[in-house]
N, C-alpha and C positions, 0 to 999 in steps of 0.2 A: 677594699672594705668600706662600707658607708660610715660606720661608727667605730671608734677606737675600742679594741678588745681589751678588757681589764683582766689582768693576770695576778693571782696570789702566788708568790714565790716563797717557799719555806726552805731555807738552806743555811746550815750553821757554819759552813766554811765562808768566813767573811770575804775573802778575796774572790772566790768563785761566785758568791752571791752578788757582789757588786759588779763583777764582770758580766754576769748574766743579765742583771737589771739594766745596765747601760746598753748592752747589745740589743735587748728586747725593746728598750726605749728608742734606740736608733732605727728599729724596724717598725716603729709606730704602735707598739704594744704598751699600754699603760700598766706598769708593773709595780706592785707593792712588795717589798722584801721584808721578811721576818726571819730572825736568826734562831728561833727555836719553835717547837711545835705548839707550845702553850700560847705564845704570842700570836702565832698564825691562826689558831682557833678563835681567839678573842677578836682578831681582825676580821676573820670570816663572818663572825656574828655581827659585827658593826657595819660592814660594807657589803656591796654587791659586786660579784666577780663573774666573769664568763668562763674562766678556766683556771685550774690549780696545777702548780708544779711543786711536788713535795719530795725533798730528800728523805730517804728511808731512815737513815741513822741520824737522829737529832736528840739533843738533850731535852729533858723535861717531858717531851711527848714525841715518840717516834712517828715516822710518816704513815705507817700502817694504822696506828691508833688514831692519828689525826684524820686520816681518810674515812675511817669508820664513823667518826663523830660528824664529819662534814656530810657524809651520805645520809645520816639521820635527819639532817636539815634540808639538804637538796640532793635527791637521789639521781639527778640528771647531769649535774655539772661535770664536765670532763676533768679527769685527773691524770697527770703524767708523773710517774715516779722516777727519781734519780737515785742511783745507788752505785757504790764502789764494789758491791758484791756481784758475783755471777752465778751463785748457786741456784739451780733450777727450783728448789723449794721456795726461795725468796720470790722468784719470778711468778710462780704459780700462786703464792699467797697474795701478791699484788693483783693478779688477774681475778682472783676470787672476790676481791674487794670491789671489783668493777673498774679497775684501771683501764684507761683508754690507751695508754702507751707506757713504755718502760725503757729508760735509757741508762746504759751502764757507763760510768765514768772510766776513762775520759771519753767525751763525745764531741762531735763537731757542732759548733754553733749553727752552722748552716743547716745541718740535719735536724736540729731542734726546731728551727723555724719551719722547715718542711713538714714536720710532724704536727706542729701547732696548726698550720694552715690546712692540713688534711682533716684534722679533727673539726675545725670550724666549718670547713666545707661540708662535712657530713651533717653538721647541725643545721646548715642552711638548706639542705636538701628538702627539709620539711616545709620550706617556703617557696619551692619552685613550681608549684602547680601540679606535681606528680600525684598519682593515685594515692589516697590517704587511707582508705578503708578496704580491707580484704576479708573475704569469708574463707575460713579454714575449717572445713567440716562443720561442726556445730558452734565453732568459735568465731567471733568477730574481732579482727585485729585492726586497731586504729593506730597507724604509725605516727601520726602527728601527736596524738595524746599519749602514745607509748603504752597502750593498754590492750589487754585481752579480755573479751567480755563473753559470758554465756549466761544461762538462766540462773546459775549459782552465784553470779556476781562478777565484779571487775578485778583484774589483777594487773598491777603496774609493772612495766618492764624498764630496765635501765636503757640508756641511750644506745649502748653497744648492742644489747639484745634486740632492740627495735630495729636498728640498722641492718643487722644480720637477717632477722626474720623478714624484713621488707624485701631483701634480695632473694630470699628463698621463695617468697610469695610471687614475686615477679617472674620466677622461673619454675613455678609449680609444675610437677610432673616431668621436669627436665633436670639435667645435671647442672648444679651451680658449681662452676669450676673453682677449685680451691684457690688457685693463684689469683683469679679474677676477684674473688671476694676479698682476699687479703689486700690487694692493691686498692680496691674501692673503699674499704673501711679502715685499714691500717696503713695504707700508703706504701707498704713494703711487705714482700712475701718471705721475710727471713724466718729463721727457726723459731725465735722467741714469739713473734707474732702468730706463727702457725700454732704454737702451743696455746697461746691466748685464745685463738679461735676455737680450738678443741674444747676449752673450758666453757665458752659461750654456747657452743652446740649442745653440750651436756645440760646447761641451764635451760635452754630452749626446749629440749626434750622433756624436762620436768614440767615446764609450763604447759606443754601441749598434751600431757597425759590426761587432761580433763576431757579429751575426746579420744578414746582408744583407737579410733579409725585413722587418726592423724599420726604420721610418723616421719621422722627425718632419718633417712637411711644413708649409710656410707656407700659410696661408689668407689671401689678400690682403685687407687692411683689417679683418681680424677677429682672427686669432691663429694658433694652432698645432694640429695634429692628429697624434696618435700612431697609426700604423697598423702592423699585424703580419700 
């Protein structure tokens, strides 16, 4: 990586927080540790970060509330949630907030690094000279600007929505294999990431309703197909 990635880490477990900070530092990530959600929010307001890692259960401000506030300031910054919970409702709540990934404690430090690198690699795709603008029926999708445009105006997409729509556009009229999309965007095709992708497909369908001729259809047992 050409420049140091700056990470905002919010974790109220002091031992785990320091361990994560030191490990990330050893891997050349500049990491700022905050021990509650309120301090993390103020830190986010005062500094610039490339990625956020938020524990879900924190004093003063929980991770989900913190993420909502961060998203009002920067709708694109990647967010990874850390949690001791495994309930599906919690996972889906995180994904609805636009989480880029979700890790359940205990987790391996090596896996966390792989997830971070995958997220930053997706962010860098916008700078690799690939096609940036796609026509989808009456809509114009600019993946670099993360926007959908028609005569009624412009609608902004999250980073994850734009990444997934870009893959669909690159395979328009063909099946986008589910596992391929998961590996490209989430770096892992496990159950929780698959549920996350389902949430984002639902969000994209709502965005694309602006043109009734455009549709994302399920191809049973295989994946999705964008038709127009």
